C-alpha positions in Angstrom: -11.3 -10.6 47.2 -12.0 -6.9 46.7 -14.3 -5.7 43.6 -11.3 -3.4 42.9 -8.8 -6.7 42.8 -11.4 -8.1 40.2 -11.1 -5.3 38.4 -7.3 -5.8 37.9 -7.8 -9.1 37.2 -10.2 -8.5 34.2 -7.6 -5.9 33.1 -4.7 -8.4 33.3 -6.8 -10.6 31.1 -7.5 -8.3 28.4 -4.0 -7.9 28.4 -3.6 -4.2 29.5 0.1 -3.9 30.1 0.0 0.2 30.8 -2.6 2.7 32.4 -2.0 6.2 31.5 -4.0 8.9 34.3 -4.0 10.4 37.3 -5.5 9.1 40.5 -7.9 10.7 43.0 -9.2 9.7 46.0 -12.2 8.2 44.6 -9.9 5.4 43.0 -7.9 4.9 46.0 -8.7 1.4 46.2 -8.7 1.0 42.7 -4.8 2.4 42.7 -3.7 0.3 45.7 -4.9 -3.3 44.1 -3.1 -2.0 40.9 -0.1 -1.7 43.1 0.0 -5.2 43.2 0.0 -5.9 39.9 2.7 -7.7 38.0 1.6 -7.1 34.7 0.8 -3.8 34.4 2.2 -0.6 34.9 0.8 2.7 35.7 1.9 5.6 33.6 1.5 8.6 36.1 0.8 11.4 34.1 0.6 15.4 34.6 -3.2 16.0 32.5 -5.7 13.7 32.2 -6.1 15.3 28.7 -2.8 14.2 28.0 -3.8 10.6 29.6 -6.2 10.3 27.0 -4.3 11.0 23.9 -1.3 8.4 25.1 -4.5 5.6 25.6 -5.3 7.4 21.7 -1.9 6.7 20.2 -1.0 3.2 22.2 -4.7 2.2 20.9 -4.0 3.3 17.2 -0.9 1.8 16.9 -1.6 -1.4 18.9 -5.3 -2.1 17.9 -5.6 -3.2 21.5 -7.3 -0.8 23.3 -5.5 1.9 25.3 -6.6 2.3 28.6 -6.3 5.9 30.7 -8.0 6.5 34.2 -9.4 9.6 35.8 -10.9 10.5 38.8 -14.2 11.5 39.6 -15.4 15.5 38.5 -12.5 18.1 36.8 -10.3 15.0 36.2 -13.2 13.7 34.3 -13.8 16.8 32.3 -10.1 17.0 31.6 -9.9 13.4 30.1 -12.8 14.3 27.6 -11.0 16.2 25.3 -8.7 13.6 24.6 -11.8 11.0 24.6 -13.5 12.7 21.6 -10.4 13.1 19.5 -9.7 9.0 20.2 -13.6 8.3 19.6 -13.5 10.6 16.0 -10.2 9.4 14.6 -11.4 5.8 15.4 -8.7 4.8 18.3 -9.9 1.7 20.7 -9.5 3.3 24.4 -11.2 2.1 27.2 -11.5 4.9 30.0 -12.1 4.4 33.6 -13.3 7.3 36.2 -13.6 7.5 39.4 -16.8 8.3 41.1 -18.5 8.9 45.0 -20.2 6.4 46.8 -23.4 5.6 45.4 -25.1 7.1 48.6 -24.4 10.6 47.4 -25.4 10.2 43.9 -28.9 11.2 43.8 -28.0 14.4 45.5 -26.3 17.7 45.6 -22.5 16.7 46.7 -18.8 17.5 46.1 -17.4 16.7 42.6 -21.1 15.2 41.9 -22.0 15.3 38.4 -23.4 12.8 35.8 -20.0 12.0 33.8 -21.5 9.1 32.3 -24.1 11.6 30.7 -21.8 13.9 29.6 -19.5 11.6 28.5 -22.2 9.1 26.0 -21.8 11.8 22.9 -18.4 11.2 22.6 -18.2 7.3 23.1 -19.4 4.0 21.6 -20.7 3.1 25.1 -20.6 4.0 29.1 -21.7 2.8 32.1 -21.4 3.4 35.7 -20.8 -0.4 37.4 -23.6 -0.2 40.0 -22.7 -4.0 41.5 -19.5 -5.9 41.8 -21.1 -8.7 40.5 -21.0 -7.2 37.1 -17.4 -5.8 36.7 -16.4 -9.5 34.6 -19.0 -8.6 32.0 -18.7 -5.2 31.8 -15.1 -4.8 31.6 -15.3 -7.4 28.5 -18.1 -5.2 26.8 -16.2 -2.2 27.2 -12.8 -3.9 25.4 -15.3 -5.8 22.7 -17.3 -2.5 21.8 -14.2 -0.1 21.8 -11.6 -3.2 19.6 -14.6 -3.8 17.3 -14.8 -2.1 14.0 -15.2 0.7 13.5 -12.8 0.9 16.9 -13.4 3.5 19.7 -14.2 5.0 23.0 -15.5 3.4 25.8 -16.1 3.9 29.4 -16.2 2.4 32.9 -17.5 4.6 35.9 -16.9 2.7 39.3 -18.6 4.7 42.8 -15.5 4.8 45.3 -18.1 2.2 47.9 -18.6 -0.4 44.9 -15.1 -1.1 44.3 -14.7 -1.7 48.2 -16.8 -4.5 48.0 -15.7 -8.1 48.4 -17.0 -10.9 45.5 -15.9 -14.3 44.6 -16.2 -14.3 40.3 -13.3 -14.3 37.8 -12.6 -12.5 34.8 -13.8 -13.7 31.1 -11.8 -15.0 29.0 -11.7 -12.9 26.1 -12.2 -14.6 22.5 -11.4 -13.9 19.0 -14.7 -12.6 16.4 -14.5 -13.0 13.0 -16.4 -10.2 11.4 -18.9 -10.8 8.7 -17.7 -11.1 4.9 -18.9 -8.8 2.2 -22.0 -10.0 0.6 -21.5 -11.7 -2.8 -23.8 -9.7 -5.1 -22.5 -6.7 -4.1 -19.0 -7.4 -4.7 -20.3 -8.5 -8.2 -22.0 -5.6 -8.6 -18.7 -3.7 -8.1 -16.8 -5.5 -10.1 -18.7 -4.9 -13.1 -18.6 -1.4 -12.1 -14.9 -1.5 -12.2 -14.8 -3.5 -15.7 -17.5 -1.0 -17.1 -15.2 2.2 -15.8 -12.7 4.2 -18.3 -10.7 6.1 -15.6 -11.0 4.4 -11.9 -9.0 6.0 -8.9 -9.3 4.4 -5.4 -9.2 7.0 -2.5 -7.7 4.9 0.7 -8.6 6.3 4.1 -8.1 5.5 7.7 -9.0 1.8 7.5 -7.0 1.1 5.4 -4.2 0.7 8.4 -5.5 -1.2 10.4 -6.5 -5.5 10.2 -4.4 -6.1 7.9 -6.2 -4.0 5.3 -3.0 -2.6 4.0 -1.2 -5.7 2.0 -5.4 -6.6 0.7 -5.2 -3.3 -0.9 -1.8 -3.5 -2.4 -2.7 -7.1 -4.0 -6.5 -4.9 -5.3 -4.1 -2.5 -6.5 -1.6 -4.3 -8.4 -4.3 -6.1 -10.3 -6.2 -3.1 -11.2 -2.8 -1.3 -12.4 -4.8 2.4 -10.8 -3.8 5.3 -8.8 -4.5 5.1 -5.4 -5.1 8.4 -3.7 -4.8 8.5 0.3 -6.0 10.4 2.9 -4.2 12.3 6.4 -4.8 9.2 8.0 -4.4 6.4 5.6 -0.8 7.5 5.1 0.9 4.0 4.5 -2.1 1.9 3.5 0.1 2.0 0.0 3.9 2.5 0.2 5.0 6.1 -1.2 7.4 3.9 -3.5 4.9 2.1 -5.1 4.1 3.3 -8.7 0.2 3.2 -7.6 0.6 5.4 -4.9 -0.6 9.3 -5.9 0.2 10.8 -2.4 -2.4 12.8 -0.1 -5.3 14.4 -0.4 -7.1 17.0 1.6 -4.6 20.3 1.1 -6.0 22.4 -1.3 -8.7 22.3 -4.2 -6.7 22.5 -6.9 -3.8 19.8 -5.8 -3.2 17.4 -8.3 -4.6 14.3 -6.7 -7.8 16.2 -6.4 -7.6 17.1 -10.0 -7.2 13.3 -10.8 -10.1 12.8 -8.8 -12.0 15.1 -11.4 -11.0 13.4 -14.1 -12.1 9.9 -13.0 -15.1 8.8 -13.8 -15.5 6.0 -11.0 -13.5 6.7 -6.9 -13.6 3.2 -5.0 -13.5 4.4 -1.5 -11.8 1.5 0.7 -11.8 2.5 4.9 -13.0 5.9 3.8 -14.5 8.5 6.6 -16.2 11.1 5.7 -14.6 13.1 8.7 -11.5 12.4 7.0 -12.3 14.8 4.1 -16.1 15.9 3.4 -17.0 14.8 -0.3 -18.0 18.3 -1.3 -14.3 18.6 -1.8 -13.7 15.9 -3.8 -17.1 15.1 -5.3 -17.4 18.7 -6.5 -18.2 18.1 -10.4 -21.8 18.3 -10.3 -22.1 18.5 -14.3 -19.5 15.2 -14.2 -21.1 12.8 -12.1 -19.1 9.7 -10.7 -19.4 5.9 -10.0 -18.4 5.7 -6.1 -17.9 2.4 -4.1 -17.8 2.7 -1.0 -15.9 -0.8 0.7 -15.8 -0.1 4.4 -16.6 -1.6 8.1 -20.2 -0.2 8.1 -22.5 1.6 5.5 -22.1 5.0 4.3 -23.1 8.0 6.0 -25.8 10.0 4.4 -24.4 12.8 2.4 -25.5 14.8 -0.9 -22.2 14.8 -2.5 -21.3 10.7 -1.2 -24.0 8.8 -2.8 -22.1 5.6 -3.4 -23.5 2.9 -6.3 -22.3 0.2 -4.8 -21.4 -0.5 -0.8 -19.3 -3.7 0.2 -19.6 -4.0 3.9 -17.4 -6.2 5.9 -14.3 -6.7 7.3 -12.0 -4.5 5.0 -9.2 -7.3 5.0 -11.9 -9.9 3.8 -13.8 -8.0 1.1 -10.8 -6.7 -0.8 -9.8 -10.6 -0.8 -13.0 -11.4 -1.9 -12.7 -8.6 -4.9 -9.6 -9.9 -6.0 -10.6 -13.2 -5.9 -14.1 -12.2 -7.8 -11.7 -10.3 -10.3 -9.7 -13.8 -11.2 -12.0 -15.7 -11.6 -14.0 -13.2 -14.0 -10.5 -12.2 -15.9 -7.8 -14.3 -16.9 -4.7 -13.8 -14.7 -2.5 -13.1 -17.7 -4.5 -10.5 -18.6 -4.1 -8.1 -15.4 -3.9 -5.5 -14.2 -6.6 -4.2 -16.0 -5.9 -0.8 -16.5 -2.2 0.5 -17.5 -0.7 2.3 -14.0 2.2 3.7 -16.9 -0.2 5.9 -18.1 -0.3 7.8 -14.2 3.5 8.1 -14.6 3.3 11.7 -15.9 1.4 12.7 -13.3 2.8 10.9 -10.4 6.6 12.3 -11.5 5.1 15.8 -11.4 3.4 15.4 -8.3 6.8 13.8 -7.1 8.6 16.9 -8.7 6.3 19.3 -6.8 7.3 17.4 -3.3 10.6 18.1 -3.7 10.4 22.1 -3.9 12.7 23.3 -1.2 13.9 20.3 0.1 17.2 21.8 0.1 16.6 25.5 0.6 19.1 26.5 3.2 17.4 29.3 4.1 16.5 31.1 7.7 13.8 30.5 9.1 13.5 27.2 7.7 11.0 26.3 4.9 8.7 23.5 5.6 9.3 21.6 3.2 13.1 21.1 4.0 12.1 20.2 7.7 10.0 17.5 6.7 12.7 16.7 3.9 15.4 15.9 6.8 12.9 14.3 9.6 11.7 12.2 6.6 15.8 11.0 5.6 16.5 10.8 9.4 13.3 8.4 9.6 13.4 4.7 9.1 10.5 3.5 7.3 8.9 1.5 10.5 9.7 4.5 12.8 6.6 6.7 14.0 6.0 10.4 13.2 3.1 12.3 15.2 1.9 15.8 13.9 -0.1 18.0 16.0 -2.3 20.3 14.8 -2.1 24.0 13.1 -0.3 25.1 9.8 2.4 22.3 10.4 0.3 19.7 9.9 -1.3 20.6 6.4 2.4 20.4 5.5 3.1 17.3 7.0 -0.2 15.7 6.0 0.9 17.2 1.8 5.1 16.4 2.0 5.3 13.7 4.4 4.9 10.3 3.1 5.1 6.8 4.2 5.8 3.2 3.2 4.1 1.5 6.2 0.9 1.4 7.8 0.6 3.7 10.7 3.6 5.6 10.6 2.5 9.0 10.3 -0.5 9.5 13.4 -2.4 13.2 12.6 -5.4 13.9 14.4 -7.7 14.8 11.7 -10.9 13.5 12.7 -11.6 15.7 15.8 -8.6 18.4 14.7 -7.5 18.5 18.4 -4.4 20.6 19.3 -2.1 19.1 21.9 -2.1 15.8 20.9 1.1 14.9 19.5 3.6 15.5 22.4 1.9 13.1 25.0 0.4 10.6 22.0 4.3 10.4 21.5 4.5 9.4 24.7 2.4 6.4 24.3 3.6 5.5 20.8 7.1 4.9 22.4 5.5 2.9 25.1 3.7 0.6 22.4 7.2 0.5 20.5 9.9 1.5 22.4 13.0 0.4 19.9 11.7 2.6 17.0 12.3 6.4 16.8 9.5 8.3 17.7 9.2 12.1 16.5 6.3 14.3 16.9 5.9 17.5 15.0 4.3 20.5 17.3 3.4 24.2 16.2 4.5 26.6 19.0 0.9 26.7 20.6 -0.1 23.1 20.4 2.8 22.4 22.3 2.3 24.7 25.1 -0.9 23.0 25.5 0.3 20.0 26.9 4.0 20.6 27.7 3.8 19.7 31.2 4.1 15.8 30.0 7.7 16.6 29.7 8.3 15.9 33.2 6.5 12.7 32.2 9.1 11.7 29.7 11.9 13.1 31.8 10.2 11.1 35.2 10.1 7.4 32.6 13.5 8.5 30.5 11.4 8.1 27.4 13.6 8.8 24.4 10.9 11.0 22.1 11.8 13.8 19.8 9.6 16.8 20.3 10.6 19.2 16.9 8.4 22.9 18.0 8.0 25.0 14.6 8.2 28.7 15.8 6.3 31.4 14.4 4.6 33.5 17.2 1.4 32.8 16.3 -1.6 30.5 15.1 -0.4 29.7 12.4 -3.4 27.9 10.7 -5.8 30.5 11.8 -3.9 33.0 10.2 -3.8 31.4 7.2 -7.0 30.5 6.5 -7.9 33.7 7.4 -5.6 35.4 4.9 -7.5 33.6 2.4 -11.2 34.5 3.1 -10.2 37.9 3.8 -7.7 39.1 0.9 -5.1 38.7 3.4 -6.3 40.4 6.4 -6.1 38.2 9.6 -6.7 39.0 13.2 -4.2 39.7 16.1 -3.1 35.8 16.8 0.6 36.7 18.0 2.0 35.2 21.0 5.8 35.1 22.9 7.7 32.0 23.4 9.5 30.7 26.2 13.4 30.7 25.7 13.6 27.2 24.6 17.3 26.5 25.8 16.0 27.1 29.4 13.0 25.6 28.9 14.8 22.3 28.5 17.5 22.6 31.2 14.3 23.4 33.8 12.9 20.0 32.9 16.3 18.5 33.0 16.8 17.6 29.2 18.5 17.9 26.3 16.8 20.8 24.0 18.0 23.3 21.1 16.7 26.1 19.0 18.3 25.9 16.0 20.0 29.3 14.2 20.9 27.9 10.9 18.9 25.3 8.6 22.1 23.0 8.5 22.0 22.3 11.4 19.2 20.0 11.9 20.3 16.9 11.0 23.1 17.1 13.2 20.1 17.8 15.9 18.0 15.2 14.6 21.1 12.6 15.4 22.1 13.9 19.1 18.3 14.2 20.2 17.7 10.4 19.2 20.6 9.6 21.8 19.6 11.1 24.6 18.2 8.8 27.4 15.0 10.6 28.0 13.1 13.5 25.6 14.6 15.7 23.8 13.4 19.8 21.9 14.2 21.0 19.0 13.0 24.0 18.1 13.1 25.6 14.7 11.8 29.0 13.7 9.7 28.1 10.3 8.9 30.5 7.3 5.6 30.4 7.2 4.9 32.9 3.9 5.2 29.5 2.2 1.7 29.2 3.3 0.2 31.4 0.8 2.9 30.8 -1.7 1.8 26.8 -1.7 -2.0 27.9 -2.3 -0.9 30.3 -4.8 0.6 27.6 -6.5 -1.8 24.7 -6.5 -4.9 27.0 -7.7 -2.5 27.3 -11.1 -2.8 23.8 -11.3 -4.2 22.2 -14.8 -5.2 18.8 -14.5 -2.7 16.7 -16.0 -3.3 12.7 -16.4 
C-alpha cells in the first residue's frame, strides 16, 4: 500500500474518528487515502488556527488526542497559535502537517521552512517522517506522548514524496499504560502535615478534571472536612453544590477565597499548574509562611513563592486514593471528618450571596451577572460552556460554577482570543447530545467568525453568545486599574448581527432588553445549525467589582 494509506490505518487503530483541518497540495495523497476510510471523517475548516482549537477542545473533553491537519508553510504558521494554546492548557492533540519533497528541503524553495524547528518549543514532541518504514512507530509514539500525563501537543510532518512510497507494514496496537503510584513515605509525610495543621485548605487545579481524579478528590474532601477552592480550569472538580466548595479563585486579591487562603496554615494543591494562577497571587503573606503539599503527575515547578514541603508525584487519582487509604488506616472512620466543614458555612454563604448580586437585574445593557445567571439556569449540569478570552472570561471564571468536571472550558494557560467559537464545534462533535454554548467578547468572536460557515455546513447546533461593548474590554479594565481610570483608545465598530447571521444562512438575534435572553436561548437550542445571540453588556460592573473585592475583610 501507499505510505499515506498506512498512516490512515494507524490513525484508525488509535481510535481517531475526526480530523479537523485544511488540506493542501503537499498532503493530497493523505487526503485521498483518508477519503477511503470508513472510520474517520474529515472536518473541513476555514482556518488552520480554528482546526487546532477544535482538536484542543475535543481532546480536553474526551481524554483522547484530538487530531488536526495543515499543509506546509503558512498552513503551519496558522496552526501554531492553536497548538500553543492546547499545549499550555494540557490538552492532548496530534497535529499532522504537510511538507515538500525531501529532495528540496536542503535549499531555498517555495514554501519550504523548518516547521519542526518552529513547533518544537510549543509541543511535547515533533518529528518529520523521513521513511515510510517509520510510520507505524511514529504514529504510536505521537499518540502515546500526547495522551500521557501531562497531556499536550505532538506533531508529525510528512513530506509529499514519503507519502507516496510503497510499504508493507501494519499499525502498532495501542496498549493500556499504568502510571506510577505515589511513594508511601511522601503520602505519610503529607498526612502528618495535615494532622498537624489547624486550618488547611485545598487548591484544586486543571488536573482534577482529568482521569477520574475528581471522584477521588471528593472522597478525600469529605474525609478531611475542609474547604476546596478551584482554579479557572479546575471547575467541577468538586461540585458547586457541595458544602466543601469555596468556588473559583483567580480574579482579585481581595476575593473571599483569596482571603481564606491567606488565613490557612496549609495549602494542599491538587493537579495545580502554576500557569493557571501564579503562587505570588495567593501565597503572598511573607510573614505568615504556609506549609504546602503538592499532589500532581509531575514535580513542582521552581518558584520562590511555591516551595512545597511535601510532593506526592504520581497518577493523581491513585495518589488521592492512597492518601485516603492511609488516612483511614491511621484515623478511625468514626472520627472522620478530621475538620468541621460547618465552620466554613458562613464564608460559603457570604460567597454565594455575593455571586448572586445582580442575577435578577433587568437593566439594559445587561449586567454580566444576569447574563451568566440565565445561561446557568438554561444549562444542565453536564452541558458544556466554553469561554473565550476577554473581560467576559473573568466574569465566567468567577460567576459560572459547575457541578461536573470538564463542563466549562477556559483558555487560561495561553489565554488565546478566538478559542471559544471553533472550540465549541469540537466540543459538539465530542458530545453531540449536550448543549454547547460559547461566550465570546465582540473582539475575540470576529477573530474566527469564519467558522460559523463550518458549523452551518455540518449542521452543528452550537449557541454563540457575543457580549457587545465595542472595545477590548479586558485591556481597558486592566489599564483603568493601573492608570487611575485612564485607558488608551480601544474602541471599534461591530457588524449588524442580524445581517451577519442572515449572510451565513443561520439564526441570530441581538437583544434589546434583558427579559429576552431566556426565550432567545431556548429558540437558539432548537435550530438545526448554529445560532448567534448578541448581548449589549454593561461593563461599568468591572470597576464596581474591583472596588467591592478590595474592601472585603477575611471572614472565616
